[in-house]
C-alpha positions in Angstrom: -51.0 0.4 126.0 -48.8 3.5 126.5 -49.7 7.2 125.8 -46.7 9.7 125.6 -46.6 13.3 125.3 -44.0 16.1 125.1 -44.1 19.8 124.9 -44.9 21.2 121.4 -42.8 24.3 122.1 -40.4 23.6 124.9 -39.6 20.0 125.0 -38.5 18.9 128.6 -38.8 15.2 127.8 -41.5 12.7 127.4 -44.1 11.8 129.9 -46.0 8.6 129.7 -49.3 7.1 131.1 -49.7 3.4 131.0 -52.9 1.4 130.5 -52.1 -1.9 132.1 -55.5 -3.5 131.5 -57.4 -1.5 128.8 -61.0 -2.5 128.1 -62.1 -2.2 124.5 -65.7 -1.7 123.4 -68.0 -0.3 120.7 -70.1 2.7 121.5 -73.2 2.4 119.5 -74.6 5.8 120.2 -71.2 7.6 119.1 -70.3 5.0 116.6 -66.7 4.8 117.9 -64.5 2.2 119.3 -63.5 3.0 122.9 -60.5 2.1 124.9 -61.1 2.7 128.6 -58.8 2.6 131.6 -59.5 3.7 135.1 -57.1 5.0 137.8 -54.3 6.0 135.5 -51.6 8.0 137.4 -51.3 11.6 136.3 -48.2 12.7 134.3 -47.2 15.3 136.8 -49.1 14.8 140.1 -50.2 11.9 142.3 -53.8 12.1 141.1 -55.4 9.3 139.2 -57.7 9.7 136.2 -60.1 7.7 134.2 -59.3 7.7 130.5 -61.6 7.0 127.5 -59.9 7.0 124.1 -62.5 7.1 121.2 -61.5 5.9 117.7 -63.9 6.6 114.8 -64.3 4.0 112.0 -62.3 6.2 109.7 -59.5 6.5 112.2 -59.6 2.6 112.7 -59.2 2.2 108.9 -56.2 4.5 108.9 -54.7 2.3 111.7 -55.6 -0.7 109.8 -53.9 0.6 106.6 -50.7 1.4 108.6 -50.7 -2.0 110.2 -51.2 -3.8 106.9 -48.2 -1.9 105.5 -46.1 -2.7 108.4 -47.1 -6.4 108.2 -46.3 -6.5 104.5 -42.8 -5.2 105.4 -42.1 -7.7 108.2 -44.6 -10.6 107.9 -42.8 -12.8 110.5 -43.3 -10.2 113.2 -47.0 -10.0 112.6 -47.9 -13.6 111.6 -48.5 -15.1 115.0 -50.7 -12.3 116.4 -52.6 -11.9 113.1 -53.2 -15.7 113.1 -55.3 -15.2 116.3 -57.1 -12.4 114.7 -58.2 -14.2 111.6 -61.9 -14.8 112.6 -62.4 -11.0 113.3 -60.4 -10.0 110.1 -62.7 -12.5 108.1 -65.8 -10.9 109.6 -64.6 -7.4 108.7 -63.8 -8.7 105.2 -67.3 -10.1 104.8 -68.9 -6.8 105.9 -66.5 -4.8 103.5 -67.2 -7.1 100.6 -71.1 -6.7 101.1 -71.6 -10.4 102.0 -73.0 -9.4 105.3 -75.6 -6.8 104.8 -77.7 -4.6 107.2 
């Protein structure tokens, strides 16, 4: 995973932080997906930082809609990876369809 940034006013080029081994989890208390990576090198210094990216369910749905649109435009690119995700996709579909209830 890669995070890039550049200046919003004066753009002196992009800087990137790489997450070589991100950990994905669900935070029940905050109701968000979390992506965590420790010891990420700072953009400008030699310091390391621990990152936590929190993604709400609404934000995840937006990501999912963008991914679905891209997959429909280029199915060959997405088919192999999505085949591995079918069990998770089916579980989400069952919840969304009301088959699995609280």
